[in-house]
Every structure is written in C-alpha cells, then in structure tokens.
PABABA-716784 format. One record per atom (N, C-alpha, C): x, y, z; residue in three letters. Coordinates in steps of 0.05 Angstrom, whole numbers, plus 5000, padded with zeros to 4 digits. Layout:
<nodes>
XYZALA
...
</nodes>
This chain:
<nodes>
501749765000MET
500050005000MET
501850255000MET
500450474995ARG
501850734994ARG
502050855022ARG
504450955028LEU
504951095053LEU
506251365047LEU
505551565063ARG
506751835060ARG
508951855081ARG
511351935072LEU
513651975090LEU
514652255087LEU
515352365110LYS
516652625110LYS
519652585111LYS
521152685092VAL
524052635090VAL
525552895092VAL
528052865101ALA
529853105102ALA
531753085078ALA
531153255058GLY
532853255034GLY
534353525032GLY
535253575008ALA
536653825004ALA
534954075007ALA
532254035002GLY
530454265004GLY
529054275031GLY
529954125051GLY
528654125077GLY
526653885078GLY
524753915097GLY
522853705100GLY
520753705078GLY
520453475065GLU
518553445043GLU
517053185046GLU
514553175036TRP
512952935037TRP
513152785011TRP
513452525011LEU
513352364987LEU
511752114993LEU
510751984972GLU
509251744974GLU
510951504966GLU
510651284981VAL
512151044976VAL
510250804977VAL
510450624958GLU
508950374959GLU
510550164974GLU
509550064995ALA
511049865011ALA
509049695027ALA
510149475037ALA
508449295053ALA
507749405080ALA
509649555092ASN
509249675118ASN
511149915121ASN
511050045144ALA
512650285148ALA
515650225147ALA
516549995159ASP
519349935158ASP
520349895130ASP
518749755113ASP
519549725085ASP
519749995071ASP
517950175077ALA
518050435065ALA
520450595074ALA
521250575099ARG
523650705109ARG
526150605094ARG
526250335090ARG
528550225076ARG
528750325047ARG
526450335034GLN
526450435006GLN
527450725005GLN
526550885023VAL
527351175022VAL
530351195030VAL
531251035049ALA
534051045058ALA
535950975035ALA
535050785017ARG
536750714995ARG
537150944975ARG
535351134976GLN
535551374958GLN
537151594971GLN
538351544995GLY
539951745008GLY
538451945023GLY
535951895030LEU
534252085045LEU
533851985073LEU
533352165092ARG
532952095120ARG
529952145126ARG
528651945138VAL
525851955144VAL
525452105170VAL
523652305169LEU
522952465193LEU
520452365206LEU
518452275189ALA
515852185200ALA
514552015179ALA
512751845188VAL
511151675171VAL
508251725177VAL
506751795156ASP
503851845160ASP
502351595150ASP
501951405169ALA
500551155162ALA
497651195158ALA
496551415166GLY
493651455164GLY
492751505135GLY
494651565118THR
493951605090THR
494351355073THR
494951135086ALA
495450885071ALA
492950805056ALA
493450715031ALA
491350615014ALA
492450404996ALA
490750224986PRO
491650014969PRO
493050124944PRO
495350004937ALA
496850104914ALA
495350094889ALA
493549894886ALA
492049864861ALA
490150104856ALA
489450254877SER
487650474873SER
488950734865SER
491650724865ARG
493050964858ARG
494150944829ARG
494651174816PRO
495751164789PRO
498751094790PRO
499751014767GLY
502650974766GLY
503550694773GLY
501750494772ARG
502650224778ARG
504650134756ARG
506549964763ARG
508549884745ARG
507349744720ARG
505249584725GLY
504149434703GLY
502849614682GLY
502249864688ARG
500850044670ARG
502650264659ARG
505150254665PHE
506950464655PHE
509450334644PHE
510050384619ASP
512350274606ASP
514750454610ASP
516450384629LEU
518650564636LEU
520650574613LEU
521150354600LEU
523050354578LEU
522150534555LEU
519650514548LEU
518650684526LEU
518650984535LEU
517951034560PHE
518051304570PHE
520851424569PHE
522851264577THR
525651354576THR
526551414548THR
525951234529GLN
526751274502GLN
525451524490GLN
522851564494GLU
521451784483GLU
522452054496GLU
522852054522LEU
523852294535LEU
526552364525LEU
528352164522MET
531052214511MET
530852334483MET
529052234466ALA
528852334438ALA
527852624438ALA
525952684456LEU
524952964456LEU
527053154467LEU
528553064487LEU
530753244498LEU
532853284477LEU
533553074462ASP
535553104441ASP
534553294419ASP
531953304415ALA
530853474395ALA
530853774403ALA
531453824428GLY
531654104437GLY
529454194456GLY
527554024463LEU
525554104482LEU
526654094511LEU
525554264528ASN
526454244556ASN
524754024570ASN
525353974595VAL
524153744609VAL
521153784611VAL
520154024619VAL
517354064622VAL
515854034595VAL
517054144574GLU
515754114547GLU
515653824538GLU
517853684544ALA
517953404535ALA
515853234549ALA
515653264576ILE
513753104591ILE
510853194584ILE
510453444579GLU
507853534571GLU
507053414544GLU
508953394526THR
508353264500THR
507652964504THR
509152834522LEU
508552554527LEU
505852514540LEU
505052704557ARG
502452694570ARG
500252724550ARG
500552904531ARG
498452954511ARG
497952714493ARG
500052564487LYS
499752334469LYS
498952084484LYS
499052084511GLU
498451844527GLU
495451794527GLU
494651544523THR
491851464523THR
491051314548THR
492951184561ALA
492251034586ALA
491851234608ALA
489651194623VAL
488951384644VAL
491051394666VAL
491951164675ALA
493851154698ALA
496551294690ALA
497551234665ALA
499951354656ALA
499651654653ALA
497351744643SER
496852024639SER
496852174666SER
495552044686GLU
495552164713GLU
498352184725GLU
499951974720LEU
502651984730LEU
504252204718LEU
504052244692LEU
505452454678LEU
504452724687LEU
501952744693GLU
500853004703GLU
501953064731GLU
502352854747ALA
503552894774ALA
506452984771ALA
507852874752LEU
510652954747LEU
510653254739LEU
508853324721LEU
508853604712LEU
508153794735LEU
506353714752ALA
505653884775ALA
508053924793ALA
509653724798ASP
512053754815ASP
514053934801ASP
514453904775LEU
516354064761LEU
515554364761LEU
512954414758ARG
512054684758ARG
512254814785ARG
512354654806GLU
512754754833GLU
515754824838GLU
517454764819GLY
520254814822GLY
521954584831GLY
520854344833LYS
522354114841LYS
524154014818LYS
526353884825ARG
528053764805ARG
526653514793ARG
527453444769LEU
526253214757LEU
526752954773LEU
529152934785SER
529752694801SER
527952684826SER
527352924838ASP
525552924861ASP
522752844852ASP
521852934829ALA
519252854819ALA
519052554814ALA
521152434803PHE
521252144799PHE
521252004826PHE
522652114845ALA
522851984871ALA
520151964886ALA
518252134878GLN
515652114890GLN
514151864882GLN
515051724862HIS
513751484852HIS
515651254850HIS
516651154873PRO
518750944872PRO
517750674861PRO
515150634860VAL
514250384848VAL
514750374818VAL
514450604805VAL
514750624776VAL
517650684769VAL
518950864784PHE
521650944778PHE
523550834799PHE
525050624793PRO
526850504813PRO
529050694822PRO
530250624844SER
532250804856SER
534650834837SER
535350634822VAL
537550654802VAL
536950864782VAL
534550874772PHE
533751074752PHE
533851354764PHE
532751384788VAL
532751644802VAL
535551744807VAL
537351564816ALA
540051644821ALA
541551724795ALA
541051584773SER
542251664748SER
541351934739SER
538751994742VAL
537752254734VAL
538852474752VAL
539052414778LEU
540052614797LEU
542952684790LEU
544652484784ALA
547352544777ALA
547552694751ALA
545752624732ALA
545852754706ALA
545053044708ALA
543153104727GLU
542353384730GLU
544653564740GLU
546553444754ARG
548753594765ARG
550753674743ARG
551053504723ASN
553053564702ASN
551853614675ASN
549153634673GLY
547853714649GLY
547853504627GLY
547853244634THR
547853034614THR
545452854617THR
543152984620LEU
540652824625LEU
540052634601LEU
540252734577ALA
539552564554ALA
541452324552ALA
544052364558GLN
545952144557GLN
545351944579GLN
544552044603ALA
543851864625ALA
541351694618ALA
539451824605LEU
537051674597LEU
537751464576LEU
539651534558GLY
540551334538GLY
541951094551GLY
543651154572ARG
544950934585ARG
542950754600ARG
540950884613PHE
538950724627PHE
537250564607PHE
536650684584SER
535150534564SER
536650284554SER
539250314550ALA
540850084542ALA
540949874564ALA
541049974588TYR
541049794611TYR
538449634613TYR
536149774609GLN
533549644610GLN
533249444587GLN
534249514563LEU
534049334540LEU
535649074545LEU
537949104557GLN
539548864563GLN
538248694584GLN
537148814605MET
535748664625MET
533248524614MET
531848664596GLU
529548544583GLU
530348304565GLU
532648324552LYS
533648104536LYS
534247864552LYS
535447904576ILE
535947674593ILE
533347554604ILE
531547724611ARG
528947624621ARG
527547454600ARG
527547544575LYS
526247394554LYS
527647124550LYS
530247104554LYS
531546844552LYS
530546654573LYS
530246754597VAL
529246584619VAL
526446494614VAL
524746684605VAL
521946624599VAL
521646424577VAL
523146464555SER
522946284532SER
523946004539SER
525945984557ALA
526945724565ALA
524945574582ALA
523345714597SER
521345584615SER
518645544602SER
518145664578LEU
515545644566LEU
514945364556LEU
516845234542TYR
516344974531TYR
515944764553TYR
517544754574PRO
516944564595PRO
514244614608PRO
513444864610ALA
510744924622ALA
508544814605ALA
508844844578ILE
506844734560ILE
506744434562ILE
509044304563LEU
509144014565LEU
507743924591LEU
508244064612LEU
507043994638LEU
504044014637LEU
503044234625VAL
500144274623VAL
498844054606VAL
500044004583VAL
498943804565VAL
498943524578VAL
501143454591GLY
501243204605GLY
499143174627GLY
498743394641LEU
496743394662LEU
493943354651LEU
493343494629LEU
490743464616LEU
490243184606LEU
492243064593VAL
492042794583VAL
491542594606VAL
492942634628THR
492642464651THR
489842484663THR
488842734665LEU
486142774676LEU
484042654658LEU
484442674631PHE
482542554612PHE
482542244616PHE
484842124618LEU
484841834622LEU
483541754647LEU
484141904669LEU
482941824695LEU
480041894697LEU
479242114686GLY
476442204689GLY
474542094669GLY
475442004646TYR
473641914625TYR
474041624617TYR
476541554611VAL
477141284600VAL
476941084623VAL
478141144646VAL
478140944668VAL
475340864677VAL
473541054680PRO
470740964688PRO
469540784667PRO
470040824641LYS
469040644621LYS
470040354625LYS
472640334631PHE
473840074635PHE
472739944660PHE
472140114680SER
471240004705SER
468639844703SER
466939934684THR
464439784680THR
464939504669THR
466939474652VAL
467639214641VAL
468639034663VAL
470339144681LEU
471538984703LEU
469338904723LEU
467439084728GLU
465339014747GLU
463638784737GLU
463038774711ARG
461438564699ARG
462938294699ARG
465638314698ALA
467138064698ALA
467137934725ALA
466538074746GLY
466337954772GLY
469037894785GLY
471238004775ARG
473837944787ARG
474938204800ARG
476138174823GLU
477238414837GLU
480038464827GLU
480638704818PRO
483338764808PRO
485338794831PRO
487838824823ALA
489938864843ALA
489539134857ALA
491139164879LEU
490839414896LEU
491439664880LEU
493639654864ALA
494339894849ALA
492239964829ALA
491039764816SER
488839824797SER
486439924811SER
485839824835ARG
483539924851ARG
483840214858ARG
486340294866LEU
486840574873LEU
486440754848LEU
487440654825MET
487140814801MET
484240834793MET
482740614796LEU
479840624790LEU
478340814809LEU
479140814834ALA
477840994854ALA
478341284846ALA
480841344838ALA
481441614829ALA
479841694805ALA
479541504786GLY
477941564762GLY
475041614769GLY
473841454787HIS
471141494795HIS
470741764809HIS
472741834825PHE
472542094839PHE
472442324819PHE
474242314799LEU
474242524779LEU
471642524763LEU
470642294758HIS
468242274741HIS
465742364757HIS
465642294782ASN
463242354798ASN
463242644810ASN
465542764813TRP
465743024824TRP
467143224806TRP
466143254782PRO
467543434763PRO
467643734773PRO
465443814786GLY
465344094796GLY
467544144816GLY
467943954835LEU
469943984855LEU
472743994842LEU
473143814823VAL
475743804809VAL
476344064794VAL
474244154780LEU
474644414765LEU
475044644784LEU
473744634807GLY
474144844827GLY
477044854838GLY
478044614844LEU
480744594853LEU
482744684831LEU
482144604806ALA
483944684784ALA
483844984781ALA
481445104783ALA
481245394781ALA
482745534803ALA
482445424828ALA
483945544851ALA
486945524846ALA
487845294836LEU
490745264830LEU
491645464809LEU
490145494788ILE
490845684767ILE
490845964777ILE
488746034794GLY
488546294805GLY
490946354824GLY
491746154839GLY
494146194856GLY
496646244841GLY
496946094819VAL
499346134802VAL
499346414789VAL
496946494779LEU
496746764767LEU
497246984788LEU
496246934813ALA
496747134834ALA
499647174840ALA
501146944840VAL
504046954845VAL
505447104822VAL
504547044797VAL
505847164773VAL
505247464772VAL
502847544779MET
502147824776MET
503047994799MET
503347884823ASN
504248034846ASN
507248044847ASN
508448284847LEU
511348314846LEU
512648184870LEU
511548224894ARG
512748124918ARG
512647824919ARG
510247704912LEU
510047414912LEU
511747284891LEU
511947414868ARG
513547304846ARG
516447304854ARG
517447524866ALA
520147534875ALA
520747324895ALA
518947284914ALA
519347074934ALA
519346794922ALA
517546744902ALA
517546484889ALA
520146434873ALA
521046644859LEU
523546604844LEU
525946564862LEU
525846704885ALA
528046664904ALA
528146374915ALA
525746264920ARG
525745984929ARG
526545794907ARG
525745844882LEU
526545674860LEU
529645684856LEU
530745924860ALA
533545964855ALA
535245814876ALA
534045724898ARG
535445574918ARG
535645274912ARG
534145184892LEU
534344904884LEU
537044854873LEU
538244624879PRO
540944564870PRO
541344594840PRO
539344504825VAL
539644504796VAL
539444784784VAL
538144974799LEU
537845244790LEU
539545444804LEU
540945364825ALA
542545554841ALA
544645694824ALA
546045544807GLY
548145664790GLY
547045874771GLY
544745814759ILE
543545994740ILE
542546244755ILE
541346214778GLY
540446444794GLY
542746624802GLY
545046494810ARG
547346654818ARG
548446814794ARG
548646694771LEU
549646834747LEU
547847074740LEU
545247024742PHE
543347244736PHE
543647474755PHE
543947414781ALA
544147624801ALA
546747774797ALA
548947634792LEU
551547764788LEU
551547944763LEU
550447844741ALA
550348004717ALA
548748254721ALA
546448234734ARG
544848474740ARG
546348664759ARG
547748554778PHE
549148714798PHE
551348874784PHE
553048744768TYR
555348884756TYR
554349084735TYR
552149024721ARG
551149214701ARG
549949454715ARG
548649414737THR
547549644752THR
549749824763THR
551849704775VAL
554049864786VAL
555350024763VAL
555749894740SER
556950024717SER
555250264709SER
552550234708LEU
550850454700LEU
551050684720LEU
551050624746LEU
551250834766LEU
553950974765LEU
556050834760LEU
558750964758LEU
558751144733LEU
557651054711GLU
557551224687GLU
555951474692GLU
553951454710SER
552251684716SER
553651874735SER
555951804747GLY
557351974765GLY
556851914794GLY
555651684801ILE
555251614829ILE
557851494840ILE
558751574863PRO
561251464875PRO
560951164879PRO
563251024877LEU
563250734878LEU
561950614903LEU
562650714927PRO
561350594951PRO
558250634951PRO
557350864942LYS
554450914940LYS
553250734919LYS
554550694897ALA
553550524876ALA
553250234885ALA
555250144900LEU
555049874911LEU
552749844931LEU
552450044947GLU
550250034967GLU
547450034953GLU
547250184932MET
544650194917MET
544149934903MET
546249804892ALA
545949554877ALA
545749314896ALA
546149354921ARG
546049134940ARG
543348994941ARG
541149144937ALA
538449034938ALA
538048824915ALA
539648824895LEU
539348634873LEU
540548364879LEU
541948334901LEU
543348084907LEU
541747924927LEU
541947664925PRO
540747494946PRO
542247524972PRO
541147444995PRO
542547475021PRO
545347355022PRO
545647125009GLU
548346995011GLU
550447144996GLU
549747324977LEU
551647494963LEU
551747774975LEU
549547864988ALA
549548134999ALA
551348155023ALA
551647935039ALA
553447945063ALA
556347995055ALA
557547845036PRO
560247915029PRO
560548185016PRO
558448285003LEU
558648554992LEU
558848765015LEU
557348725036ASP
557448915059ASP
560348925070ASP
561548685072ARG
564348685082ARG
566248825062ARG
565648785036GLY
567248915016GLY
567049215016GLY
564649315021ILE
564249605023ILE
565849725046ILE
565849585068VAL
567449675091VAL
570349685084VAL
571449485071SER
574249475062SER
574749695042SER
572849745024LEU
573149955003LEU
573450225016LEU
571750275036ARG
571850535050ARG
574450565066ARG
575650335073ALA
578250345087ALA
580550395069ALA
580150405043GLY
582250475024GLY
583050265005GLY
581950025007LEU
582749804989LEU
581349844962LEU
582649764940PRO
581249764914PRO
579049554914PRO
577149584895LEU
574849414895LEU
575549114891LEU
577549064874SER
578348784869SER
579448654895SER
580848804911ASP
581848694936ASP
579648684957ASP
577848874957ALA
575748874977ALA
573848634973ALA
573548544948LEU
571748314943LEU
573348054940LEU
575848064945GLN
577547824941GLN
576547594958GLN
576347354946GLY
575547114960GLY
572547084964GLY
570947274955SER
568047254958SER
566747134933SER
564247044936ALA
562846924913ALA
562147144893ALA
562447394899LEU
561847604880LEU
563947634859LEU
566347524864LEU
568547574846LEU
569347314832LEU
568547294806THR
569347074789THR
572147134779THR
573546934768PRO
576246984757PRO
576247194735PRO
574347184717ILE
574147384696ILE
573547664708ILE
571747674727ALA
571047924739ALA
573448044753ALA
575047884767GLU
577347984781GLU
579448104761GLU
579947954739SER
581848054720SER
580948314707SER
578448324698LEU
577448564685LEU
577348804705LEU
576648734730MET
576448954750MET
579249074755MET
581248914756ARG
583949024760ARG
584849194737ARG
584149104713VAL
584749264689VAL
583349534690VAL
580849524698GLY
579349774700GLY
580349964722GLY
581349854744GLU
582450014765GLU
585150144756GLU
586650004740ARG
589250114731ARG
588750324710ARG
586750284692SER
586350464670SER
584350684675SER
583050674698GLY
580950874704GLY
578350824689GLY
577950584679LYS
575550514664LYS
574050294678LYS
573550324703LEU
572250114719LEU
569450064710LEU
567950274703ALA
565150244694ALA
565050074669ALA
566850124650GLU
566949974625GLU
567649684630GLU
569549634648MET
570349354654MET
568149204669MET
566649344685LEU
564349214699LEU
562149134679LEU
561749304659GLU
559849244638GLU
560749004622GLU
563348984616ARG
564448754602ARG
564148504619ARG
564548534645THR
564148304663THR
561248204661THR
559348394661ALA
556548314658ALA
556048174632ALA
557348254611ARG
556948114585ARG
558047834586ARG
560347794598PHE
561347524601PHE
559447344617PHE
558347464639LEU
556447314655LEU
553847254639LEU
553047444622ASP
550747394605ASP
551147154587ASP
553547134575GLU
554146904558GLU
554146644573GLU
555346654597GLU
555446414614GLU
552546344623GLU
550946544628LEU
548146494636LEU
546646364613LEU
547046464588THR
545746344565THR
546446054561THR
549045994565ARG
549945714562ARG
548645544584ARG
548445654609GLY
547245504630GLY
544345444626GLY
542845654615ILE
540045614609ILE
539645404587ILE
541345424566ASP
541045224545ASP
541644944554ASP
543744914571THR
544344654581THR
542044544598THR
541044714615PHE
538744624633PHE
536344544616PHE
535744704595ALA
533444634578ALA
533844374564ALA
536344324554ARG
536844074539ARG
536643834557ARG
537243864583LEU
537043644601LEU
534243614613LEU
533043834620PHE
530443834634PHE
528143744616PHE
528143844592GLU
525843784574GLU
525543484568GLU
527743344561PRO
527343054558PRO
526542914583PRO
527642994606LEU
526942874631LEU
523942924638LEU
523043164632LEU
520143224637LEU
518443054618LEU
519143034593MET
517642864574MET
517642574583MET
519842474593ALA
520042204602ALA
518242164627ALA
518242364645ALA
516542344669ALA
513642334662ALA
512842514643ILE
510042514634ILE
509242254621ILE
511142154604GLY
510541894591GLY
510241664611GLY
511941674632ILE
511741464652ILE
509141474667ILE
508241724674VAL
505641744688VAL
503341644671VAL
503341724645ILE
501141634628ILE
501341334623ILE
503841234620GLY
504140944616GLY
503240784640GLY
503840884664VAL
502940744688VAL
499840734689VAL
498540954682VAL
495640954682VAL
494540754662VAL
495740744638VAL
494840554618VAL
495240264626VAL
497640214638VAL
498339934646VAL
496439844668VAL
496040024688LEU
494239954710LEU
491339914700LEU
490640054679MET
488040024668MET
487639754653MET
489839664641TYR
489639424625TYR
490339174640TYR
491639204663MET
492538964678MET
490138784685MET
487838894695PRO
485638714701PRO
484538574675PRO
484638714652ILE
483738594627ILE
485538354621ILE
488238394623PHE
490138174618PHE
489637944637PHE
489138014662ASP
488637804682ASP
486037644675ASP
484037794666LEU
481537664658LEU
481937484634LEU
483337574614ILE
483937414591ILE
485437164598ILE
487437194617GLY
488936964626GLY
487236754640GLY
485236844655SER
483536654669SER
481836504649SER
481036634627PHE
479436494606PHE
481236274593PHE
483736344589GLY
485536144577GLY
485935904595GLY
</nodes>
C-alpha cells in the first residue's frame, strides 16, 4: 500500500509517497535513495491498486526512450513530459505524467519528481537522473538507462522462453492424465465390474481416482481453478513473484543459473551508476538490493574494506561476488580508470555464461520432463489394462 513519508532532503522536510508492505519497508526504500525519514503518515495508507502509476500500466523503457528523443530534439524537460502526457491514452499513465508536471511546475527537480513514485521509477533510475542533473547530461543518462533496460529485458526473455516449453509440456501431460482418469478409466471399470473379478490394489486405487474425477467434476474444476488462480496471483504480484523466484533459485539445479543472473544484473547496475557519476561505495550500496542474502553479506564486508582504502578487486577478494574473469577485468579497470566499462564487460561475460547454463538446463530438463509425463501416462494405461490381461488369462 501507499504510505506518505516526510523526509529530510536538500530542500528541507518534504512529503513523498512510497508503495510498501509496511512502514519499515517504506523507510528502507527511502533510505536507499539517500534520504532520511522524519515521519511516517500511516493514516493516508491506501491500496496501491487504487493509485495511478502502477508498474504494470506504465512502460518505463518506452517513456525513457521517448523522453530522451524529445530532449535531444531541443525540448526542455517540462515541454517533453507535457508532450508525452498529451499523446498518452492510458488513464493511469496520463495521471502519473500529470503528477510529474505538477511537481516540476512547483520548482522541484526532475529526480525529486521521479522519487515521488518509487514503484514506477526504481532507485537506480532516480540516482542516474540526479547525477545527470548535476552535470547537464540528462539525455545521455537516459540513453544509458535505456540500454540497461534493454539488456535486462533481453535476459528476462531468455529465461521466459526457456521455461515456456516445459510449462506447455507439463500442462498437456496433466490434461491427458486427467482425461484418462476421468473419462477412460470409468468406462473400463464397468467392464471389470461385469467380469466379477477384483483387480489388484494398484488398479483399485487408480479406478477409485477415476471414479472420483468422474463423479465430482465440479469439485475437480474448482480445485483446478483455485490452483490456476494461485499461480496467476503469484505471477502478477511483484512481491509474491520475487519470493517464488528466490525459492526456486535455491534449488540445487537452478542455484548456479540464479547466481549468474544476480551477478550479471549487479555488475551492470553498478556500471550504470558509475557512468552516471555516482561514487563507487554509494553505487555498491544501491545495487546491494539486487543480490540474494548469501551474496549481499560479502558485499557489505567489501564496502567496509573499500571505505578503508582498498581497491574494489581486493575488497571483494575471496567472495562469491568475484569470478576469475570479473577479478581480471576489474583490476584492468582500476589501473586504466575505466572501471565502469570493465564492469559492463564482466556483465556481458556473465550473460554469455548464463545463456549457456539456460541452454544446458533446457536440453537436460525437457527430455526428463517428457519421460516423466510418459511414465505417468504409461502407468495409468498399464494399471487400466492389467485387470483385462488377468481376465483374459483366466479364460485361457
């Protein structure tokens, strides 16, 4: 839900809205943006769905690209956002742009206006814009963030496409199994009942399951609808989806892929923040939220060592954050003064390794899934025919 927080920024005490699960979560979100919370007004809390600017209704990548194009064409920030508001047809997006314009007309900086809507504009985006406002390179910063978003979207699509085929196999196999149990098995059961012979225990259990599906289709459909609704709720809710993905990433077979994805996103985010002019310790602290707990702990120790004067490669030495390639490229970047570029190259290496890992997993998992589905269907068919074979044997 939305909470109003009073923060101490450069302009004194100001109120901003944050979408969070509770007040503590809201305080952590604001703290990651470098602001100090003075008060929390929980009385204004309202469901996030009732407010404009939800992530699902606002295309941040498209907005960034269009805003960059308008700024490059010579429009100022207010003119550019006003143009985007006039062409917007979605009500929620139009209201969000109108809120941005209202803040800008009150004299607020663009980064402060973005910070009022942390659900739509992540802290990385806000920090990049804030740094760009200081050195007058807003269009370039938007271009860097756009490239960052495109690369992250490319990785996301790889993961989705790799999981789509197994999901289809699983659904088809489940439907075939339900058809056999709910329609074919009851038909066979009438033949067995007329024969007057009692089948084996496994066949009796299978027949009982078939009769249950056949006699209670409404209950079965209700359970199926509840299951599908639960899956959709997890997919649509950002918090539930993140929790589900975190649990899946802990599975031994997926742990390596999850770690590569987290590291690639982490290094690419730090590179973006460094390119935007954010100091290295601050960039690491902001990117910390992208790491799972087992990788965030060594990063905290590394930040302490970095503030003590050690270079980044030495501060992260021996931790799971530093792969051999990352260490070599990081040292080159520290010597040449091109650390941001070397971190981006590290992310590219990790992307390639992630792609190979996803392909390997898909090549192994898909045949195993097909074999498992075939075994389940085969067991149903065999249990269904075993009493028939037994009956034919008795006639012989």
